[in-house]
C-alpha positions in Angstrom: 78.4 120.8 90.8 76.7 119.0 88.1 74.5 116.2 89.2 76.5 113.2 89.3 75.6 110.0 87.5 77.0 106.8 89.0 78.2 103.7 87.2 78.9 100.6 89.3 80.5 97.2 88.5 78.5 94.5 90.1 80.5 91.6 91.5 82.6 92.3 94.6 81.8 96.1 94.2 78.1 96.1 95.4 78.2 92.8 97.1 80.5 89.9 97.9 80.7 87.7 94.9 81.7 84.6 97.3 78.2 84.9 98.5 76.7 84.3 95.2 79.2 81.3 94.7 78.1 79.8 98.0 74.3 80.4 97.2 74.7 78.7 93.7 76.6 75.6 95.2 74.0 75.3 97.9 71.2 75.2 95.3 73.1 72.9 93.1 73.7 70.4 96.2 70.0 70.4 96.9 69.0 69.7 93.2 71.8 66.8 93.2 70.4 65.3 96.5 67.1 65.3 95.0 67.8 63.4 91.9 70.7 61.1 92.9 71.7 59.2 96.0 74.0 61.8 97.4 73.7 63.1 100.9 74.5 66.6 102.0 75.9 67.5 98.6 75.8 71.2 99.4 78.1 70.8 102.3 80.6 68.8 100.3 80.4 71.3 97.3 81.0 74.2 99.8 83.9 72.5 101.4 85.6 72.1 98.0 84.9 75.8 97.3 86.2 77.0 100.6 89.3 75.1 100.3 90.0 76.9 97.0 89.1 74.1 94.8 89.9 74.8 91.1 87.1 72.6 89.7 84.5 72.4 92.4 81.9 70.8 90.4 84.2 68.6 88.5 85.7 67.1 91.7 82.1 66.4 93.0 81.2 64.7 89.7 84.4 62.5 89.7 84.0 61.5 93.4 80.5 60.3 92.9 80.9 58.8 89.3 78.2 60.9 87.9 77.4 61.0 84.3 79.2 63.9 82.4 76.2 64.3 80.3 74.2 65.4 83.3 76.5 68.1 84.3 75.4 70.7 81.8 71.6 70.3 82.9 72.5 71.0 86.5 74.9 73.8 85.8 72.3 75.5 83.7 69.8 75.2 86.7 72.5 76.6 89.0 73.2 79.6 86.7 69.5 80.7 86.6 68.8 79.9 90.4 67.4 83.0 92.4 70.5 83.8 94.5 70.5 84.5 98.3 72.8 87.5 98.3 72.5 91.0 99.9 74.3 94.3 99.2 77.2 95.5 101.3 75.7 97.5 104.3 77.6 100.6 103.0 76.3 100.0 99.5 72.8 99.9 100.5 73.1 103.1 102.4 74.5 104.9 99.6 72.0 103.6 97.2 69.3 104.8 99.4 70.8 108.2 99.4 70.9 108.2 95.6 67.3 107.3 95.5 66.2 110.0 97.9 68.0 112.6 95.7 66.7 111.0 92.6 70.2 110.6 91.1 70.4 108.0 88.4 72.8 104.9 88.4 73.8 102.2 86.1 75.7 98.8 86.2 78.3 97.5 83.9 79.2 93.8 84.5 80.8 91.0 82.8 79.0 87.6 82.7 76.0 85.7 81.6 72.8 87.5 81.0 70.6 85.1 83.1 73.0 84.9 86.0 73.8 88.7 86.2 70.0 89.6 85.9 69.2 87.1 88.6 71.7 88.9 91.0 70.4 92.3 90.1 66.8 91.1 90.8 67.9 89.6 94.2 69.9 92.8 95.2 67.0 95.1 94.3 68.8 97.0 91.6 66.0 96.8 88.9 65.8 100.6 89.0 69.1 101.2 87.4 68.9 103.7 84.5 71.0 101.1 82.4 72.3 97.7 82.8 75.2 96.6 80.5 76.0 92.8 80.7 78.8 91.3 78.5 76.9 88.6 77.1 74.2 91.0 75.9 76.4 93.6 74.4 78.9 91.1 73.0 81.8 92.9 74.6 83.6 92.6 77.9 85.5 95.2 80.0 87.7 97.0 79.1 86.2 97.3 75.7 84.3 100.5 75.2 81.6 98.5 73.5 80.8 97.0 77.0 79.8 100.4 78.2 77.5 101.3 75.3 74.3 100.8 77.0 75.2 103.2 79.7 76.6 105.9 77.3 73.2 106.0 75.5 71.4 107.1 78.7 74.0 109.8 79.7 72.8 113.5 79.1 75.9 115.5 80.0 76.3 114.6 83.7 79.5 114.1 85.5 80.0 110.4 85.9 81.5 108.5 88.8 82.6 105.0 88.3 83.2 102.4 91.1 84.6 99.0 90.5 87.0 96.5 92.1 89.2 94.8 89.3 92.3 96.8 88.4 93.0 94.5 85.4 89.8 95.7 83.4 87.5 98.0 85.4 89.1 101.5 85.2 90.7 101.6 81.7 87.8 102.8 79.8 86.2 104.9 82.5 89.5 106.8 82.7 89.6 107.3 78.8 86.0 108.7 79.3 87.2 111.2 81.8 85.0 109.8 84.6 86.0 109.8 88.1 87.1 106.3 89.1 87.3 104.5 92.5 88.4 101.1 93.4 86.6 99.3 96.3 89.3 97.8 98.3 89.5 94.0 98.8 88.4 93.0 102.3 90.2 89.8 101.9 87.4 87.9 100.4 87.1 89.0 96.9 87.3 86.6 93.8 89.8 88.7 92.0 93.0 89.9 93.7 93.9 93.4 93.5 97.2 95.1 92.7 98.4 98.6 92.4 98.7 100.2 88.9 100.4 103.2 87.7 99.3 103.5 84.1 96.0 104.1 82.3 94.2 101.4 84.3 94.8 103.0 87.7 91.8 104.4 89.5 91.9 108.0 90.8 91.5 106.8 94.3 90.9 103.5 96.5 88.0 103.6 98.9 87.0 101.1 101.6 83.4 102.2 101.9 80.9 103.9 99.7 80.6 106.4 102.5 83.7 108.0 101.3 81.6 109.0 98.2 79.0 111.0 100.2 80.6 114.3 99.1 79.1 113.9 95.7 75.7 113.9 97.1 
């Protein structure tokens, strides 16, 4: 078998995106308590979030009669904060095996550069052979341009792609002829999953990265 090259989506594939949201809101709450006369703002923000509030920060701003002009400043601070997040345990074990075998991996993710790179730093993924972030490439999945930084580093390897979002993750990897796997929602993912039977369907669904050990 040709040495495989692994390409991963980031959010809800390698770690739980809700953990990032909770980290960001906790950070924001502390910043707000430090500047305004709020108390336990983090607990209040997290309560809105856990109750599936559609505009968590907006609800908080309205309740406390804060100036709209201040919101952008605090949101910018939140987006750049060093998050408290960790890889799924099975993800960590799989990446440890990749590193032991000196197999390469890359990341393709949609989002803001400062936020996604802060996540990558916190998760210890700076050794990725390539990182493709939509804000940096100017293209989001499923556009092929979103994968361009990864394509540049490939050298004829067979490629395995793992994602979680059936709406956009697998369309382009399937066109490239990569092996595609969807990490199943554990009930806490941000984006709800559904079954596809077209060009956007993954080759298989997995519950754990351990199911991909046969590639190693």
